[in-house]
Every structure is written in C-alpha cells, then in structure tokens.
N, C-alpha and C positions, 0 to 999 in steps of 0.2 A: 637679499641672499636668504635670510631667515624664512621668508614666506615661500620661496622656491624650495627650499628643503622640506617644509612642512607639506607642500603640495605633492612633492616626490613621495614622502612618507605615507599619505593618504592613498596615493595611486598603488603603492606596495600592498597596503592592507586590503584595499578592495580587489586585488587580484588573487587573494587567498581563497582557495576553493575548500569547502568543508565537505567531509565525508563521514560515512558510518557503515559498518557491515551488521546487518540484521540476521540473526539466526532464524531459520524457519522450521516449524515443528509440524508433524502430522497431528491432526485433532480429531477427536470424536466425542460423542455424547458422554463418553467415560472419562474425558479429560485431555491433557496434552500427552502425546506420544513422543517417539523418537525424533531426533533432528534429521531433517531430509535435505537441508542445504542451507545457503545463505543468500542474501540479496544485498549486494553493495550499493549504497546510495551515495551520490555526490551532487554538488551544485555545479550547474553549468551555466552559460550565459542565455540558454534556452529554457531553463527551469531544472527541475529535480531529474536527474538521470537514475534509473534503476537498472541494475545489472544483475538478473537472476543467475543463480547456479544451484537449481534445485531439481531433485529426482523423486522417483516413486509417486508421480502424479498421473492420473488419467490423461491419455492423449487428447488434445483438442484445445479449444479456446475456453478460457476460465475468466470469470469475473474477478477483478483485482482492485482492492480499495484500501484506504487508510481508514482505520475505524479509531473510535474515540479514546479507548483505554488500552494501556500496555498489559493487558491480562488476556491470555488465550484460553483460559480455563472454560470447562462447560458451565452453562447456567440454565436455570429454568426458563422456558419459554412456552406459553400456552398449557402450562401444567406438566410439561415434559421436559427432560433434559435435552439440551441441544448444544452441539459442538461450537465452541468458541464464542458463546453467548456473553461471556464476561467482558468482551472486548467492546461491547455497546454497538452503536449504530455507525454509519459512515460519518467520518469527520465533516462537521459542517458548522463553520464559525457563525453563520447567519441563522442557524436554527430554523428550519423550515423551507430551505430552498430545494428544489426539485433534484432528482437524479438526471443529469444531463451530460454525463461524460466528462473526460479531462479537457475537453476544448470548449464546453458550454460556460454557463454562468450559474451552475448548480452546485452541488456539494463540492468543497475543496478536496475531499477524500476520494473522489471519482478518478481512477487511474486507468490508463489504457489497458485492453484485456492483456492477459498472459498466455502466450503461446506454448503449448506443451507438445513436443515431438512423439512420434510413434515409439521412441525409446522410453517415454516417461520423464524426460528432461526438459526443463525450461531454461534456455540460456539467451534468448533474444532480448536486447535491452529495451526498455520502454522510457518514454519521456512525459513528465508531468509538468506542463509549462507554468502552472499557477503556483507551484509548490518549491520549497527548498528544504534542505536536510533539517534546519532548525524546526520546521513546522512538525516534523515527526516525532519530536521528543514527547514522551509520555503516552504515545499512540500505539497501534500495532498495524502491521501489514497483513491483510487477509486475502486468501485465495479460496474462491467459491467453487462449488462442483460444476456449475454450468457456465455458459457464455454470458455476455452482457450486451444488450442492445442500446444502452445509455439513455433509456426512457423508463417510465414507470408503467407503461401499458405494453403488451397485455399483462404482464406480471410486474409486481413491485420491484423497484430497485434493480431494473435491468434483467430480471429473470435469472440471475445467477444461482438462486437456489441455495442449499446447504453449504456450511463452511467446512473446508477439508484440510487447510492449513493455514498456520499463523505465525507471525514473528513479532514479539514485543519489542518496542524501541524504548529503551531506558534512558 
C-alpha cells in the first residue's frame, strides 16, 4: 500500500505543468523602450508552448529565439551600439552548434518563427519541442526584424537581422 501511495504521488507531481509570463519590450540602439505585450510560456507533453500577445510589430515573419542573458539593453557591436546586444547570442548549451531551427539538432534557442498580422499583432502560438519553461530562466526571448530560414546560409543565424523586441526571463 505504501508503495502504491508513493507511485500515485509521483504521478501527481509529474502532471504539474510549469508556466511563466514574459513581458516583451520594444528595443533599439538607445535601449529598452515601452512594453508591447507578453508571451505566456508553459510546459506541454510536446515541449515548450509559447503564446504571444504582442503588438506594435512590423507585419510578416520574424526570427524568434532564446538568447543567453536576461538583459535586453543595447550594447556595443562592431564599434556601434546595437539593440538588445546585452542579451548575448542564441542559447546554445553545446557552444558551437549550428543554427538549424527548432526541430534540428542545433542551438536550443532556435524557436519557430513568429507570425505578425497586418495589424501588427502576434498571437499565433509556437511550439519548441526541445525546451521547457525551466530552460528559460536567466535568458531572454528575442524577436528579430526579419524572417528566419533556419540555416546560416546565405546570412548568419537564419537572416533575421536586427533585434526589435525582447523579454527578459528572470
């Protein structure tokens, strides 16, 4: 009986789903601007579920990644100030993996692209099968100006370009 109760207790614990709401801010080479929304993150049996509720973004497809640091401030890059540079690079536990997208074997921080409607709002959920909420602690969610082809050719890191919005995960 005691073993059965312990087993039931373990099942109850394993069914708990963790979640976190991440504030998203507009960023520029001058620093962090106003909050433009949130991204609700939660664990699912298929991986990390990201539910954006973000506005004031350019319509289209945008590169979306987990970056190394929970700091969205501007920083120096190639002698110039760059938006969100304090967030570091894509989250990559293996240091040196390629940019292969969320379903490849590359950076863990590679997320599915973020779709923004003609109204400037991003509300379509995305799924990152290799991540969970706990992996985000001390990192940031980054939205890039351009799309992402999940490769490093012809442009580095999928061609997403500049960083336009960021959310630190504390």
